[in-house]
C-alpha positions as CSV (number, residue, x, y, z in Angstrom):
1,M,77.5,57.2,29.6
2,A,77.1,61.5,29.6
3,T,77.9,61.5,33.0
4,L,81.9,61.4,34.1
5,E,82.1,58.6,36.1
6,H,84.5,60.0,39.0
7,G,83.4,61.3,42.9
8,P,82.8,58.6,45.2
9,L,79.1,58.6,44.7
10,A,80.1,57.6,40.8
11,G,77.6,54.4,40.1
12,V,74.9,55.9,42.0
13,R,71.7,57.3,40.8
14,V,70.1,59.5,41.7
15,V,66.0,60.8,40.6
16,E,65.0,63.9,41.7
17,L,61.6,65.4,41.3
18,A,61.9,68.8,40.6
19,G,61.8,71.7,42.7
20,I,62.9,74.9,44.2
21,G,65.4,75.5,47.4
22,P,66.6,72.9,49.5
23,G,65.9,69.4,47.5
24,P,67.1,71.0,44.2
25,F,71.0,72.0,46.1
26,A,70.4,69.3,47.9
27,A,70.8,66.6,44.6
28,M,73.2,69.2,43.2
29,L,75.2,68.0,46.2
30,L,75.0,64.1,45.2
31,A,75.5,64.9,42.1
32,D,78.8,66.9,43.1
33,L,80.3,64.2,44.2
34,G,79.7,62.0,41.5
35,A,76.1,60.4,41.7
36,D,74.1,60.6,38.2
37,V,71.3,63.2,38.9
38,V,68.6,63.3,37.0
39,R,65.5,65.8,37.4
40,V,62.4,65.3,36.5
41,D,61.2,68.4,35.3
42,R,58.1,69.2,34.7
43,P,56.3,71.1,31.4
44,G,56.3,75.4,32.4
45,G,59.6,74.8,34.8
46,P,59.5,75.0,39.3
47,G,57.7,77.9,39.7
48,L,60.4,80.7,40.5
49,G,61.0,81.5,37.3
50,I,65.0,82.0,37.0
51,D,66.7,81.3,33.8
52,P,67.6,77.2,33.7
53,A,71.0,78.9,31.7
54,Y,72.0,80.4,35.2
55,D,70.3,77.8,37.9
56,L,73.9,76.8,39.4
57,T,71.8,74.0,41.6
58,N,71.0,72.0,38.0
59,R,75.2,71.6,37.5
60,N,76.5,68.0,37.0
61,K,72.6,66.7,36.3
62,R,70.8,66.2,33.5
63,S,67.1,66.5,33.1
64,V,64.0,64.7,31.5
65,L,60.6,66.4,31.0
66,V,58.1,64.5,32.6
67,D,54.4,65.4,33.1
68,L,53.2,64.0,36.3
69,K,49.9,64.5,35.9
70,A,49.4,63.2,32.2
71,G,47.9,59.3,32.2
72,D,51.4,57.6,31.7
73,G,53.6,60.7,33.9
74,P,54.0,58.7,37.0
75,A,54.4,55.2,35.1
76,K,57.7,56.8,33.6
77,V,59.2,57.8,36.2
78,L,58.8,54.5,38.1
79,D,60.8,53.4,35.6
80,L,63.5,55.3,36.2
81,V,62.5,55.1,40.3
82,E,63.6,50.9,39.6
83,R,66.7,51.6,38.1
84,A,67.4,54.3,41.0
85,D,68.9,54.1,44.6
86,I,68.0,57.5,45.7
87,L,64.8,59.4,44.8
88,I,64.5,63.1,46.1
89,E,61.0,65.4,46.1
90,G,60.2,68.5,47.4
91,Y,56.4,68.4,47.6
92,R,53.6,69.1,50.7
93,P,52.5,66.3,52.9
94,G,50.3,64.1,50.1
95,V,51.3,65.4,47.1
96,A,53.9,63.2,46.2
97,E,50.6,60.0,46.7
98,R,48.2,62.0,44.8
99,L,50.6,62.0,41.8
100,G,51.0,57.9,42.5
101,V,54.5,58.4,43.0
102,G,54.3,58.2,46.9
103,P,56.6,55.8,49.0
104,D,54.3,53.5,48.7
105,A,54.3,53.1,45.3
106,A,58.1,53.7,44.5
107,L,59.2,51.3,47.0
108,A,57.1,48.5,45.7
109,R,58.6,49.1,42.3
110,N,62.0,49.1,44.3
111,P,62.1,47.6,47.6
112,Q,65.8,48.9,48.4
113,L,65.1,52.8,47.3
114,V,66.0,55.1,49.2
115,Y,62.9,57.8,49.0
116,G,64.5,61.4,50.4
117,R,61.6,63.6,51.2
118,M,62.6,67.5,52.1
119,T,59.8,69.7,53.5
120,G,59.8,72.7,55.4
121,W,57.6,71.2,58.9
122,G,58.1,67.8,57.8
123,Q,55.7,65.3,57.3
124,D,53.4,65.3,60.3
125,G,52.3,67.8,62.8
126,P,49.8,70.7,62.9
127,L,52.2,72.8,60.3
128,A,52.4,70.1,58.4
129,E,50.1,71.3,55.7
130,R,50.5,74.8,55.4
131,A,53.1,76.6,53.4
132,G,55.9,78.5,54.6
133,H,59.6,79.6,53.6
134,D,62.9,79.5,55.2
135,I,62.4,82.3,57.3
136,A,59.2,80.5,59.3
137,Y,60.7,77.8,59.9
138,I,63.8,79.1,61.2
139,A,61.9,81.6,63.3
140,L,60.0,78.5,65.2
141,T,63.1,77.0,65.9
142,G,64.0,80.0,68.3
143,T,67.2,79.6,65.9
144,L,66.5,83.5,64.2
145,S,65.9,84.5,67.7
146,M,70.0,84.7,68.3
147,I,70.8,86.5,65.1
148,G,71.3,90.3,65.1
149,R,71.5,92.8,67.7
150,P,70.1,93.6,70.7
151,G,67.2,96.2,70.9
152,E,67.1,95.4,66.7
153,P,64.5,93.2,65.1
154,P,66.0,89.9,63.8
155,T,68.5,90.0,61.1
156,V,67.5,87.6,58.2
157,P,70.7,85.1,57.5
158,A,69.5,85.2,53.7
159,N,67.8,81.2,53.6
160,L,70.8,79.9,54.1
161,V,70.4,78.4,57.6
162,G,67.3,77.0,57.3
163,D,66.9,76.2,53.1
164,Y,70.6,74.7,52.4
165,A,71.8,73.7,56.3
166,G,68.6,72.5,58.1
167,G,67.4,71.4,55.2
168,S,69.3,69.9,52.6
169,L,72.6,69.2,54.2
170,Y,70.4,66.9,56.4
171,L,69.1,65.9,53.4
172,V,72.2,64.8,52.0
173,V,73.1,63.1,55.2
174,G,69.9,61.2,56.4
175,V,69.9,60.3,52.5
176,L,73.7,58.5,52.4
177,A,72.9,56.5,56.2
178,A,69.8,55.5,54.5
179,L,71.6,54.3,51.2
180,Q,74.4,52.6,53.5
181,H,71.9,50.5,54.8
182,A,70.0,49.5,52.4
183,R,73.5,47.7,50.9
184,T,74.3,45.6,53.9
185,P,73.1,42.8,54.3
186,G,69.4,42.3,55.4
187,G,68.9,46.2,54.6
188,R,65.9,47.7,52.7
189,G,64.7,50.5,51.5
190,Q,63.0,53.3,53.6
191,V,61.8,56.6,53.7
192,V,64.0,60.0,55.3
193,D,61.9,62.7,56.3
194,A,63.9,65.7,56.3
195,A,62.5,69.1,57.7
196,I,64.1,72.1,58.0
197,V,62.9,72.7,61.4
198,D,64.3,69.5,62.6
199,G,67.6,70.3,61.4
200,A,67.4,73.9,62.0
201,A,67.1,73.1,65.7
202,H,69.4,70.5,65.5
203,L,72.1,73.0,64.6
204,A,71.9,74.8,67.7
205,T,72.8,72.2,69.9
206,M,75.6,73.1,71.0
207,I,74.0,76.5,72.5
208,H,70.9,74.7,73.8
209,G,73.3,72.8,76.2
210,M,75.4,76.5,76.9
211,L,71.6,78.2,77.9
212,A,71.0,75.0,80.4
213,A,74.2,75.4,81.5
214,G,73.5,79.0,82.1
215,G,76.5,80.1,79.9
216,W,74.3,81.4,77.2
217,Q,71.5,84.2,77.7
218,D,68.1,83.7,75.5
219,R,68.4,87.5,74.4
220,R,69.4,88.9,71.1
221,G,73.4,90.0,71.2
222,S,73.9,89.1,74.4
223,N,76.3,86.2,74.2
224,L,80.1,85.3,73.0
225,L,79.0,84.2,69.6
226,D,75.9,86.2,68.5
227,G,77.5,89.7,68.3
228,G,77.2,90.4,72.2
229,C,81.3,90.0,72.4
230,P,83.2,93.4,71.1
231,F,86.2,90.3,70.2
232,Y,83.3,88.6,68.3
233,G,81.8,90.9,65.5
234,T,82.2,92.7,62.4
235,Y,83.8,96.7,62.9
236,E,83.5,99.6,60.1
237,T,86.3,100.9,58.7
238,A,87.0,104.3,57.3
239,D,85.8,103.7,53.9
240,G,82.7,101.9,55.1
241,Q,83.6,98.7,54.8
242,Y,83.9,96.2,57.6
243,M,86.3,93.9,59.0
244,A,85.9,90.6,61.4
245,V,86.8,90.2,64.2
246,G,87.4,86.5,66.2
247,P,89.9,86.4,68.6
248,L,88.0,84.0,71.2
249,E,91.1,83.0,72.6
250,Q,93.7,85.0,75.7
251,R,96.6,84.8,73.1
252,F,94.7,85.5,70.0
253,Y,93.0,88.6,71.8
254,E,96.6,90.3,73.1
255,E,98.0,89.8,69.3
256,F,94.4,91.4,68.2
257,S,94.7,94.6,70.7
258,R,98.6,95.2,70.4
259,L,98.3,95.3,66.3
260,L,95.3,97.3,67.0
261,G,97.0,99.9,69.3
262,I,94.3,99.1,72.1
263,E,96.5,97.1,74.6
264,D,97.5,99.7,76.7
265,E,93.6,101.7,77.5
266,A,91.6,98.0,76.8
267,P,89.2,97.4,79.7
268,D,89.8,93.7,80.7
269,R,87.9,91.5,78.5
270,G,86.5,89.5,80.9
271,D,84.6,92.4,82.4
272,V,81.3,91.9,80.9
273,A,80.0,95.2,82.4
274,R,82.6,97.2,80.3
275,W,81.8,94.9,77.1
276,D,79.8,98.5,75.8
277,E,83.5,100.6,76.5
278,L,85.3,97.9,74.6
279,R,82.9,97.7,71.8
280,T,82.9,101.7,71.5
281,L,87.3,101.5,72.0
282,V,87.0,98.6,69.1
283,A,84.7,100.6,66.6
284,D,86.3,104.0,67.1
285,R,90.1,102.3,66.3
286,F,88.7,100.3,63.0
287,R,87.0,103.6,61.9
288,T,90.4,105.3,61.6
289,R,91.8,103.4,58.7
290,T,90.5,101.8,55.0
291,R,89.5,98.0,55.3
292,A,92.5,97.7,52.8
293,E,94.8,99.1,55.4
294,W,93.4,96.6,57.9
295,T,93.5,94.0,55.8
296,E,97.7,94.5,55.8
297,V,98.5,95.3,59.3
298,F,96.4,91.7,60.4
299,E,97.7,89.5,57.1
300,G,99.7,87.0,58.2
301,T,99.2,86.8,62.3
302,D,97.1,85.3,64.4
303,A,94.8,87.9,65.6
304,C,91.8,86.1,63.9
305,V,90.5,89.4,62.2
306,A,89.4,88.8,58.2
307,P,88.0,91.9,55.6
308,V,84.5,91.1,54.8
309,L,84.3,90.1,51.5
310,S,81.0,90.7,48.4
311,L,80.3,87.9,46.6
312,R,82.2,89.3,43.6
313,E,85.6,90.3,45.8
314,A,85.3,86.7,46.9
315,P,86.6,84.1,44.7
316,R,89.8,86.9,44.0
317,H,91.1,86.3,47.3
318,P,94.4,85.0,47.5
319,H,93.4,82.5,49.6
320,V,90.5,81.2,47.9
321,A,92.0,81.4,44.6
322,A,94.7,79.5,45.7
323,R,92.5,77.0,47.1
324,A,90.4,77.5,43.7
325,T,86.9,77.4,46.1
326,F,85.7,79.2,43.4
327,V,85.9,77.9,39.5
328,E,85.2,79.1,36.2
329,H,82.9,77.0,33.9
330,D,81.1,77.6,30.7
331,G,81.7,81.8,31.8
332,L,79.5,81.5,35.1
333,T,82.2,81.9,38.6
334,Q,80.6,79.3,41.2
335,P,82.1,77.7,44.5
336,A,83.2,74.6,43.4
337,P,81.9,71.0,44.8
338,A,83.1,71.0,48.2
339,P,84.3,69.1,50.3
340,R,86.9,67.3,48.6
341,F,88.8,64.0,48.4
342,S,92.3,62.4,47.8
343,A,91.3,59.2,46.0
344,T,88.0,59.9,44.3
345,P,88.6,64.0,43.2
346,V,85.3,65.8,42.0
347,S,84.4,68.8,39.7
348,V,82.2,70.5,37.8
349,R,81.6,68.6,34.9
350,S,78.3,70.1,32.9
351,G,76.5,73.5,33.5
352,P,73.2,73.6,34.6
353,A,71.1,70.9,33.1
354,R,68.4,72.6,30.7
355,P,64.7,71.2,31.3
356,G,63.8,68.0,28.9
357,A,67.4,68.3,27.3
358,D,68.5,64.6,28.6
359,T,65.8,62.6,27.6
360,G,67.0,60.7,25.5
361,T,70.0,59.9,26.4
362,V,68.7,58.8,30.4
363,A,66.3,56.9,28.4
364,A,69.3,55.1,26.8
365,D,71.6,54.5,30.2
366,W,68.9,53.6,32.6
367,D,67.8,51.5,30.0
368,V,64.1,53.1,30.1
369,P,62.8,53.2,26.3
370,G,59.7,54.6,27.6
371,L,61.2,57.7,28.9
372,A,61.8,59.0,25.1
373,E,58.5,58.1,23.8
374,P,55.7,60.2,23.2
375,R,52.3,59.5,25.2
376,K,50.1,57.9,23.0
377,D,46.6,59.6,22.6
378,T,43.9,57.6,24.0
379,T,41.4,59.9,23.5
380,G,39.8,58.9,19.8
């Protein structure tokens, strides 16, 4: 077949109904791990207008073009579903059903199918029918309220916390767990309802425990891990760059304060009332040297300090480069698949799938000849 069979999910077939955001990223992760992911693109594209040649979330996939609103569109998708292990869709609740490819229709064709549904609000609840994006989902879970400095608006963490951490990764865990169940004796397919509000809330489980125990204050920038602590945060350097500081353990903090040159004048780090004083001392000291100079000072130590690198700088860092955390494929630098496997290595095998480019090969490989046939005109 056209897709190389390697990675721990080799042999697993996935149908992805094209969308944007967390659904495509989840399908990319499955593809990175070796699954044969066929993306069902629709005429006109998904809506955000990114050039398909640069849409890295479609790497390691293949694409077929199906108009689900055409007379034979749903039947073509269900023919694929019959041969698949997993389906992923990211429509609003009820849309897949109206298109004729909802869970009932899909599981009727393939009772062992894992039907993964990716939404922001979930399949039910008062907001289920409403539009939304990452920022609204994490806002309602309390997650966004923790991010940022006191007295300032919450900091938007790109769309990493909601779409990808609370959404994509939970969908992947869910569909793989359901696939394991479906493959056990007596197991069967099922629907996985992955909602970003659920996942983003779940990510904060430890913090909710700390809150209940009195070890976390429910206000931004007042805690050990949210920027309130002067030895867990970022500091500007002489050249306008930043260093990240995180020596939480006492022995690491002692090394940090010695290398920074403040060990003889710093107040007791355990005295929360003097944290502002300590922060000012640390900030003033970091502004005396450039990022490169401070990087050299802390290099090879256990002080838990690192330079804050940009997206373009990161691939060139010696550690990141040594691990090949970023790879180049077809001229595009991109994060390598993760995690890593000793017996079933993973890699970037192909660039972003172009809409409809693989219809013929998928039709042959999956034994769905009707997929490549044009829709017959029945209007005459």
